C-alpha positions in Angstrom: 5.6 12.7 10.9 4.8 14.9 13.9 1.5 14.0 15.7 -0.2 16.7 17.7 -3.1 15.7 19.9 -5.5 18.2 21.2 -6.0 17.8 25.0 -9.0 15.4 25.6 -11.4 16.5 28.3 -14.1 14.2 29.6 -16.8 16.5 30.9 -19.5 15.5 33.4 -22.9 14.8 31.9 -25.9 15.2 34.2 -27.6 11.9 35.0 -24.6 9.8 33.9 -22.9 7.8 36.7 -19.2 8.1 37.4 -18.7 4.4 36.4 -19.8 5.2 32.9 -17.3 8.1 32.8 -14.6 5.8 33.9 -15.5 3.2 31.2 -15.4 5.8 28.5 -12.1 7.1 29.8 -10.5 3.6 29.6 -11.9 3.1 26.1 -10.3 6.4 25.0 -6.9 5.3 26.6 -7.1 1.9 24.9 -7.9 3.4 21.5 -4.9 5.7 21.5 -2.1 3.1 21.4 -3.5 1.8 18.1 -3.0 5.1 16.3 0.8 5.2 15.7 2.4 2.9 13.3 5.8 2.4 11.7 7.0 2.0 8.2 10.2 0.1 8.0 11.5 0.3 4.4 10.7 2.6 1.6 8.6 1.5 -1.4 11.6 2.1 -3.8 13.9 0.1 -1.5 11.5 -2.8 -1.6 10.2 -2.8 -5.2 12.4 -0.4 -7.2 12.0 2.8 -9.3 11.7 2.9 -13.1 11.1 0.2 -15.7 14.7 -0.6 -16.5 15.9 -0.7 -12.9 13.0 -2.9 -11.7 13.6 -5.3 -14.6 17.3 -5.5 -13.7 16.6 -6.3 -10.0 17.7 -2.9 -8.8 21.3 -3.6 -9.8 21.8 -0.2 -11.6 23.8 2.0 -9.2 26.6 2.0 -11.8 24.4 2.0 -14.8 21.3 4.2 -14.3 21.7 7.7 -16.0 18.1 8.7 -16.4 15.6 10.0 -13.8 15.9 6.7 -11.8 19.5 7.7 -10.9 18.0 10.3 -8.4 17.3 7.3 -6.2 20.0 4.7 -7.3 23.0 7.0 -7.7 22.6 10.8 -8.4 26.2 10.8 -9.9 24.8 8.9 -13.0 22.8 11.9 -14.1 26.0 13.6 -15.3 26.7 11.1 -18.1 23.4 11.5 -20.1 23.5 14.5 -22.4 19.8 14.5 -23.3 16.7 15.4 -21.3 14.4 12.6 -20.3 10.9 12.2 -19.0 9.3 9.0 -17.8 6.0 7.8 -16.5 4.9 4.4 -15.3 2.4 2.4 -13.3 3.1 -0.6 -11.1 0.6 -3.0 -9.6 1.4 -5.8 -7.1 -0.6 -8.4 -5.2 1.0 -9.8 -2.0 0.1 -13.3 -0.8 1.9 -13.4 2.5 0.8 -16.3 4.8 1.1 -17.3 8.5 0.3 -21.0 9.1 -1.1 -21.1 5.6 -3.6 -18.3 6.1 -3.3 -15.3 3.9 -2.7 -12.0 5.7 -4.2 -8.6 5.1 -1.4 -6.8 3.3 -1.9 -3.7 1.1 -1.8 -4.0 -2.6 0.9 -2.2 -4.5 -0.7 0.4 -6.8 1.4 3.5 -7.7 2.5 5.8 -10.4 6.2 6.5 -10.9 7.2 9.6 -12.7 10.5 11.5 -13.2 12.7 13.6 -15.5 16.3 14.7 -15.9 17.7 17.7 -17.7 20.8 19.9 -18.0 21.4 23.6 -17.3 23.0 24.8 -20.5 25.8 24.3 -23.0 28.4 26.6 -21.4 31.5 24.8 -20.2 30.6 24.8 -16.5 26.9 24.5 -16.8 27.2 21.6 -19.3 28.8 19.5 -16.5 25.8 19.9 -14.2 22.6 17.9 -14.6 19.5 17.6 -12.4 16.8 15.0 -11.9 13.6 14.4 -10.0 11.5 11.3 -9.4 8.5 10.3 -7.4 6.6 7.2 -6.3 2.9 8.2 -6.0 0.5 5.7 -4.6 -3.0 5.8 -6.0 -4.8 5.7 -2.7 -3.1 8.2 -0.4 0.2 10.0 -0.1 0.4 9.2 3.6 -1.1 6.4 5.5 -1.3 5.6 9.2 -2.2 2.2 10.6 -1.9 0.0 13.6 0.7 -2.7 14.1 0.3 -4.9 17.2 3.7 -6.4 18.0 2.1 -9.3 19.8 -0.1 -10.4 16.9 2.0 -11.9 14.0 2.1 -9.4 11.2 4.3 -8.5 8.2 5.8 -5.2 9.4 8.1 -4.8 6.5 5.3 -4.9 3.9 2.1 -3.7 5.6 2.2 0.0 4.7 5.3 0.6 2.5 3.6 0.8 -1.0 1.1 3.4 0.2 3.5 6.1 1.1 4.7 8.8 -1.3 8.5 9.0 -2.0 10.1 12.0 -3.7 13.7 12.2 -4.8 15.6 15.3 -6.0 19.2 15.0 -7.3 22.0 16.7 -9.2 25.4 15.7 -10.5 28.6 17.4 -11.5 31.0 15.9 -13.9 34.4 16.5 -12.3 36.4 14.8 -15.0 35.3 13.2 -18.3 35.3 9.8 -16.5 34.3 10.9 -12.9 31.2 12.5 -11.5 29.9 13.3 -8.1 26.2 13.4 -7.3 24.0 14.5 -4.4 20.3 14.6 -3.7 17.6 14.3 -1.1 14.9 11.9 -0.3 11.8 13.8 0.9 9.6 12.3 3.6 6.4 14.1 4.2 5.5 14.8 7.7 2.0 15.9 8.9 0.0 17.3 11.7 -2.3 14.7 13.2 -5.2 16.4 15.0 -7.3 14.1 17.1 -10.6 15.3 18.4 -12.3 12.9 20.7 -15.6 13.8 22.3 -17.0 11.0 24.4 -19.9 13.1 25.6 -21.4 13.0 22.0 -19.7 9.6 21.2 -17.9 11.1 18.2 -14.5 10.2 16.9 -12.9 12.5 14.3 -9.4 12.3 12.8 -7.8 14.8 10.4 -4.6 14.7 8.5 -2.9 17.7 7.0 0.7 17.7 5.6 2.8 20.4 7.3 6.5 19.9 6.7 9.1 17.6 5.1 12.2 15.8 6.1 15.2 16.0 3.7 17.6 13.1 3.9 20.8 13.1 1.8 21.8 10.7 -0.9 25.4 10.9 -2.1 27.1 9.1 -5.0 30.3 8.7 -7.0 30.5 7.2 -10.5 33.7 6.3 -12.3 33.3 5.5 -16.0 36.7 5.1 -17.7 35.0 3.7 -20.8 31.6 2.8 -22.3 32.3 -0.7 -21.2 33.1 -0.2 -17.5 31.5 1.7 -14.7 32.1 1.7 -10.9 29.9 3.3 -8.3 29.5 4.0 -4.6 26.4 5.4 -3.0 25.4 6.5 0.5 21.8 6.9 1.6 21.0 8.4 5.0 18.5 6.7 7.2 15.0 8.3 6.9 12.5 8.6 9.7 10.2 10.9 11.5 8.8 10.7 15.0 5.3 10.8 16.4 5.3 12.8 19.6 1.8 13.3 20.9 1.1 14.4 24.5 -1.9 12.8 26.1 -3.9 14.3 29.0 -6.9 12.6 30.4 -9.4 14.7 32.3 -12.6 14.0 34.2 -14.3 17.4 34.4 -11.5 19.7 35.4 -9.5 17.0 37.2 -6.6 15.3 35.4 -6.8 11.7 36.3 -3.3 10.5 35.5 -0.1 12.5 34.9 0.6 13.8 31.4 1.7 11.0 29.1 4.4 11.6 26.4 4.3 9.1 23.6 7.2 8.5 21.2 6.8 6.4 18.0 9.1 6.1 15.0 7.4 6.6 11.7 8.7 6.3 8.2 11.9 4.4 9.0 14.2 3.5 6.2 17.7 2.1 7.1 21.0 3.8 6.2 22.6 2.2 3.1 26.0 1.9 1.5 26.1 0.5 -2.1 29.1 -0.6 -4.0 28.5 -1.5 -7.7 30.3 -2.5 -10.8 29.0 -2.7 -14.4 30.5 -4.3 -17.5 29.3 -4.0 -21.1 30.3 -6.5 -23.7 30.4 -5.4 -27.4 27.8 -2.7 -26.8 25.0 -5.3 -26.6 25.3 -7.2 -23.4 25.5 -5.4 -20.0 25.8 -7.0 -16.6 26.0 -5.3 -13.2 26.7 -6.5 -9.6 25.6 -4.5 -6.6 26.1 -5.1 -2.9 24.2 -3.1 -0.4 24.7 -2.8 3.4 21.5 -1.9 5.3 21.8 -0.6 8.8 18.8 -2.4 10.4 20.6 -2.6 13.8 19.6 1.1 14.4 16.0 0.1 13.9 13.7 0.9 16.9 10.7 -1.2 17.9 7.7 -0.2 15.9 5.6 0.4 19.0 4.7 3.4 21.0 7.0 4.2 24.0 5.3 5.9 26.9 6.8 8.3 29.5 4.7 9.6 32.4 5.8 13.0 33.6 5.2 11.8 37.2 5.6 8.4 38.7 2.5 6.2 38.5 2.0 2.6 39.7 2.7 -0.1 37.2 -0.9 -1.4 37.5 -2.1 1.9 36.0 0.2 1.4 33.0 -1.1 -2.1 32.5 -4.7 -0.9 32.9 -4.2 1.8 30.2 -2.3 -0.6 27.9 0.7 1.6 28.0 3.5 -0.8 28.7 6.7 -0.5 26.8 7.7 -3.4 24.6 11.3 -4.6 24.3 13.5 -3.4 21.5 13.0 -5.2 18.2 16.6 -6.3 18.0 16.9 -6.2 14.2 20.4 -6.8 12.7 22.3 -5.4 9.7 22.0 -7.2 6.4 24.0 -7.4 3.1 21.9 -7.5 0.0 23.5 -8.7 -3.3 21.9 -7.9 -6.6 22.8 -8.9 -10.2 21.2 -7.5 -13.3 21.6 -8.0 -17.0 20.5 -6.4 -20.2 20.7 -7.6 -23.8 20.1 -5.5 -26.9 18.5 -7.8 -29.4 18.3 -5.2 -32.1 17.6 -1.4 -32.4 14.0 -2.0 -31.5 14.1 -4.6 -28.7 15.9 -5.0 -25.4 15.4 -7.7 -22.8 16.4 -7.6 -19.1 16.6 -9.7 -16.0 17.7 -9.5 -12.4 18.0 -11.3 -9.1 18.2 -10.1 -5.5 18.7 -12.0 -2.3 17.5 -10.1 0.7 18.0 -11.8 4.0 15.6 -10.9 6.8 16.8 -8.4 9.5 14.2 -9.8 11.9 15.7 -12.1 14.7 14.0 -15.3 15.8 10.7 -14.3 17.5 11.0 -16.5 20.6 9.5 -14.0 23.0 6.4 -11.8 23.2 6.8 -10.0 19.9 5.8 -11.5 16.5 7.4 -9.5 13.6 6.8 -11.8 10.7 9.5 -11.9 8.0 11.9 -14.3 6.3 14.7 -14.4 3.7 13.6 -13.3 0.3 14.5 -14.2 -3.3 13.5 -11.4 -5.8 13.4 -12.4 -9.5 12.8 -9.7 -12.2 12.3 -9.8 -15.9 11.4 -7.2 -18.5 11.7 -5.9 -22.0 12.0 -2.6 -23.7 10.7 -1.5 -27.1 12.5 1.5 -28.8 10.4 3.7 -31.1 10.2 7.2 -32.6 7.6 9.7 -32.2 5.7 10.8 -35.3 7.4 13.3 -37.5 5.0 16.1 -36.5 6.2 15.5 -32.9 9.8 15.8 -33.8 10.9 12.2 -34.5 12.2 12.0 -30.9 12.9 8.5 -29.5 10.8 7.0 -26.8 10.8 3.7 -25.0 8.0 1.4 -23.8 9.2 -0.9 -20.9 7.3 -3.8 -19.4 8.4 -5.4 -16.1 7.4 -8.4 -13.9 8.8 -9.1 -10.5 8.2 -11.9 -7.9 9.3 -11.9 -4.3 9.5 -15.4 -2.8 9.6 -15.6 1.0 11.3 -18.7 2.3 9.4 -20.8 4.7 10.4 -19.9 8.3 9.4 -21.6 11.5 8.9 -19.6 14.7 9.3 -21.6 17.9 8.4 -19.9 21.2 10.5 -20.4 24.3 7.4 -20.3 26.5 5.1 -23.4 25.8 2.2 -21.3 27.2 2.8 -18.4 24.8 -0.7 -17.1 23.8 0.3 -17.0 20.1 2.3 -20.2 20.0 4.5 -21.6 17.2 3.8 -20.7 13.6 5.3 -20.7 10.1 5.9 -17.9 7.7 5.9 -18.0 3.8 4.5 -16.2 0.8 4.9 -14.4 -2.5 4.5 -11.0 -4.0 3.8 -10.6 -7.7 4.3 -7.2 -9.3 4.0 -5.9 -12.8 4.4 -2.5 -14.5 4.5 -0.6 -17.7 6.6 2.5 -18.4 7.0 5.2 -21.1 10.1 7.2 -21.4 10.8 10.1 -23.8 14.3 11.4 -24.8 14.6 15.0 -26.0 
């Protein structure tokens, strides 16, 4: 996201004392640091994409061959000969607590939609397949919020579900058993126009999407038989930057040097996934994935201020424009296991487990990024049916999923006994359910 702020001019008003102007100026300066926010993991990274994948705990990089492969491994698209279209809805309720008190964390409410198709039956074109998928929140495609690093808050869950995610992918089947896939994850950026008129005491914000970031996803899939698949996936880090420039005027006089503000927005870590799938007697499938997530490149989710000229430190303190220390997050390895059992031609059951250690270090200093190690348990079922004869007797699937995130209890002990926040504990759960339809043509 690129944030552009119109220059704010505080004009003299007859009869109003200078002290009132100064008070309004300080209010404006104090409001501004609350505007930027950071998003630290994508909604599909945290919760999954597609009924089958969510039910298997996200362990599908070597298995997924429908539209969900555009996120999990684009190379999988090459191994499904039929066109597919899917639509689903997920709803989740977080209960994340600090010292036993439930925190204000957004609900998960989103549609997920996608499709995959080929380009033709000719020898070369028949080896190419394309896919598209999207996670579309019901409230807004883009959300800004405030995240105070001093106040304990769940930075990894606060805004993730309320951001749109779009994936485009394609695959080429190099050999009958080997395919290469590539795609992009699209992150919407926007102009952020702030009009602040203290003379009339009005405050207006306006958001208008203006451009997009395209971040690559690359994958390989080796499928020597219907019983075995191996996969490797690379996902580039995704982020955009808020770069407003703030100028504060009193009449025609600029009161402080121009302030450049930098804030990371929409951060998702770089990932490398290795996966292996085994199918036993065409009915039981199990997959193991291991994902490396590059959280050490994560930047603190707070604005960083640079004055174009030197100013005394007391002015930075007065304007609440001090730079916080780096977050100091560390890389994590996330293991996932998923299984699927075909009961009969009508019913399939699935399950999965993921252990996701927290990338957040002990919060012994001034910052309070709340997070702990997580156990993610998923279950689901699929019902296979046929469309009515007048619609072509084409197969379609109804999938139901349920997922629970369990955050281990974590104690935060401050080095400074006089810390204004003090010691606290972290724990909580997130419950998520969804229903999906998928058609095969």
